[in-house]
C-alpha positions, 0 to 999 in steps of 0.5 A: 147825214154828213159831208159826203151826202151834202157833196153828193146833193150838190153834185146832183144839183150841179148836173141838173143845172148844167143841163138846164143851162145848156137847154136854155142856150139851145132854146135861144140859139136864134139869139146867138148867145155864145157860151163863152159870153155867159156862165153859171156859178155857185156861191156861198154855201152851195159854192162850198158844196154844202147843200142841205136838203132845204137850202136855197140855190145861191147862183150867179149868172155871169156875163160879158155885157149881153143886152138886157133883153137877151139876158131876160129871155135866157134867165127866164128860160133857165130858171122856169124849170127850177121854179116849177119844182118849187126849188128856192133860188137866190140869184143875181145877173151881173158882169164881172165889174158889176159883181166886184162893185156889188161886193164893195157895197154889200158884205154878203156879196163879198163873202159869197164870192169867196166860195165861187165855183163854176157850174156851166158855161165859160169857166174861165170867166168865173175863175177870173172873177173868183181871183179878182174877188179874193184879191179885192177882199185882201186888198180892202180888208180894212174897209171890209172888217168893220162891215163884217163885224157890224153884220155879225153883231146885228145878227147876234143881237137878233138871233141870240147865242146858239149855245145857250138858247133852248130853241136856237137858230143853227145858222144865224145865232152867235156860234152858228154856221154863219160865224164859221163862214165868217171865220173862213173869210177872216182866214182868207185875209192872211193878216192873222192865223185863224184856227179853223181846225178848232171848229171843224168838228163843231161845223160837222155836228151843226151841219148834220143837225141842220140837215136832219132838221130840214128832213124831219120838218120838210122845210128849210127851217134853221130854228131848232124848235122844241117840237122838232128836237126829239125827231132830229135826235132820233134821226141822228141816233142821239139817246134823247133831245137833251143829248142832242142839245148838249152836243149843239151847245158844245159845238156852238161854244167852240165856234163862239170862243174861236170867233171871239178870240179871232176878233180880239186879235184883229182889234189888238193889231188895229189898236197897237198904238193904244198899248204903248209898249211894243214888248211884253210888260210884266204885270204879275208873277209869271204873267205879262201883257202884250197888245191888250192880252194877258199871256204867260211869261215865256221863261216862267216855269208853269209846272211849279205854280198851281195857282197861275191859272186862276191868277191869270184869269183874275188879272184878265177879268178885272183889268178888262183884258183877254187871256191869249189862246196860247196861254189857256192851252199852255195852262191846260197842258202844263199846269199842276193840280191845286193843293187841297184845300186850295190856298187862300189866294187861289180861292180869292182869285176865283172870287175875283173872276166871278166878281168881274161882271160881264167880262167874267163870262168871257174869261170863264169861257176861255178857261172852260174851253180848255177844260180847266174849269172841270179840272179845278171843279169836277162838279162843273162837268155835269152841268156843262152845256146841260140844256133846260127844257123849261119854258121859264129858262132861256139858257143852258144850266151852266150859262144860267149860273154864269148869268146869275153870277154876273147879276150878283156882281152888281149886288155886292154892295148890298151884302156883308159877304160878297164872296159868299154871294158870288160863289153861291150865285155861280153854283146855286144850280149845281145839283141840276141834271139828276132827274131822281133828285131835287136839284136844291137839296142835291145842290146842298150835298154837292156844294159842301165838299166843293166849298171845303176843297176851296178852303172856306172855313166851316161856318162859311161852308154851312152858309153856302150850303144853306144858300144853295138849298134855299135859293128858291125859298124867298121867291116861293114863299113871297108869291104863294103865302100870305105875308100878313100871316105871322106863320109865314114869317115864322116859317122863313125864320125856321129855315134862315136863322140869322140876318146875314144869311137872309141878306145873302139869300135876298141878293141871290134871289134877285140875281137868279130871278133876273138871270132867268128872265122876265117870265120868272122875275118882275117888279111885282115879284121883286116887291113881294120878296123885298116885303118878305125880307123886310118883315123877317129882318124886323123880327131879327136883331139885324146884321151885327158889326164885325167884332173888334180884335181880341188881344193876346196877353203878349199884345197887351204887354207890348201895348203897355210899353208904348214903343213901335214894334213890328213882328213879321211871319209867313202864313202859306203864301202870305205874310202876317204883320203884327204892329204895336205903335203909339196911337196918334191921329192918322196912324191907320192911314200911315200904316196902310200907306207904308204897306201899299207903297211896299207893294204889300196887298192887304187881305185882312186886318184888325186894329184896336186902340188900348190906352195910348197904343194901337195894336194891329194884325195885318195879313198881306200878300206880296205883289209881283216882283216886289222885294220880300219884306223884313221887320227892319225895313218895315220898322224903318219906313213906318218910323219915317212916315210917323216923323213925316219924312216920307210924302205918303200921298205922292207915293200912293198917287204914283201907285194908283197911276200905275194901276190905272194903266190898264182899262179895267172893268165897270164896277158898282159905286162905293157904299158907305154907311154909319150906325151907332153900336151901343155895345162899344159906344162907337159909331161904326162906319162900313165901307164897301167898294171895289178894291184898288191900291190906296183904298184904306189909306184914303178912307182912313185919312178922310175920316181922320180929317173929320176930327174923330178917332178911329178906335178899331178897324176890321179890314177884309178884301174878299176877291176884288171887293174891299169891306172895311169896318171902322169904329169911330168916336169923337175926341171925348171917346163917345159915339157921334150924333146921328147927324154927324155920323151921316155927314161923315159917311156921305163925305167918305162916300163922295170922296171915294167916288172921285178915286 
């Protein structure tokens, strides 16, 4: 199998057709058809000399305007010997003008003509048509590109993604041979550079597999069914079918990635006016945007910034932009290794990428194509392109985990630790592909050191290990055991000891099931799992609110002074800001606003009111190109804010407007809940939403307007998700009534929906 064999096969057919062509002319010489008036041409794959054993012969009988009766006699005389051998022929009979007109109406005709070559008859007639067709293709590309894209989208919708299907169509599916042909057509326009060299190896592999499939099945089939995979693998000297399918998946991914990036560049050129800047615009440290893509600043020293790759991908994923191919290649060639354990920001960037939903898959693929994912996470290399020969699964292992993460991103409002849900979703099947090991148990073994390298604290590592080990537990128990039997609930509780872990495991079960497909997840099964979780939660104490800030003796002493005090210190790449201030209504929103307009992004915060003072500890990250904060500068700005000398709302609105310059991605709506906490005699308001500038300012300001006190706050930014817990009391220091608490929660949620 190979290019030479396909060329030899084409050459042999050329000789046969040449003979048949002239035989037909000889038979009809009484009609006096001049060989200069007619010619035979190969188009499409046959025109490129890529004839597989079962391929149709794509032929064009080109003439100068012969009579219909004469043409009919000739065509029958020429084709009858071919039909008698059961050789499939896809042919057309046209003049040059008719052919060019057909190519303007049918994109398939236009594509086929780009590979036209003469076989017999008047060669100049064919060459003239080829030149005219190419000129027309280039001239009318603005009309043709939408047609080409629409035809590809329709085909992809019908045939799926070659890289991830267990029984893929090698020709029609996304990432298949037709996409390679589309790339060739795009390269002929000469509007953008198409890196055909990136798909050369992939094309060779897919063509060889297709040839072998035709030979082993004795049919012109292009769908690689389970029943044929072992035969094809043997013919091509693969060790087994899994090895074959891994090579197919790897090839298809390269084609799909190159195709997607090529269309991105075409669309960016077509919509330049949408992006008002004609020059690269800085968006983050070392990063710029240009024509709807994220690129690396040409003057930035990549070699000194190990976190640049994840930061670039997080920005692209969350803003709905693309990482340029050049950026990915530069990162692959120049990026230094991350420190172990990872810096907090790099870990948060990974969570941010995973939480971007559908756009995450595109960004992840860009990194994976350049080998960056395996550099950061060596465990990924084993599951990369790994097929699952299981009727329940639709995708390869790596794509299934990406699909699970995509589904999990829609469930982040249902859990208290969205970061752990997203990480567990991405790596829940990391233990697959080791035949001698149970994948859940081995996954537990692999995830623990992986999460530790990422910098997760010990208790989070234990939770992640538990989730990976038991990701099948709830669905298995719910469908196989009697939920009315107390022993069933006791069994689950013996494995899952706290409500927070159960909450996470429930969301992971849903995401995993939905990603697997309808054969593995249904409304019936979802209902059983929900029933099991409800029963287990009723036997637990529930998820406790985040604990309030524990004050140090130094903080208590400063609180007694009642004076505004600010202390600033560094923690890795972040800053810790300790603040003591006289307590007042709206203080939390003022401090949040001052930090936001100082371009300090809040990663976490804990605040607590003691007597007449509020004590706060903030962990913040410095936004790109912002000046480094100072204690004096923060003290001055906060003093002005407390004295109403700064219009905080206006400045926050300006920052939000700047944030909205880029398209962004769809995110689940915010969720606000309220419960009364007996231990603190307060109402706990929990806010779960997508992080963006001004969130805490707007939340705390809305609550303060309700005529209540915020006695304490626990703020966390987990990847791109904000999870804020606020302890609220009325002006007498008591928890709100259930009715007032519900009204307040609804009011905050409705306001956040408008942002």
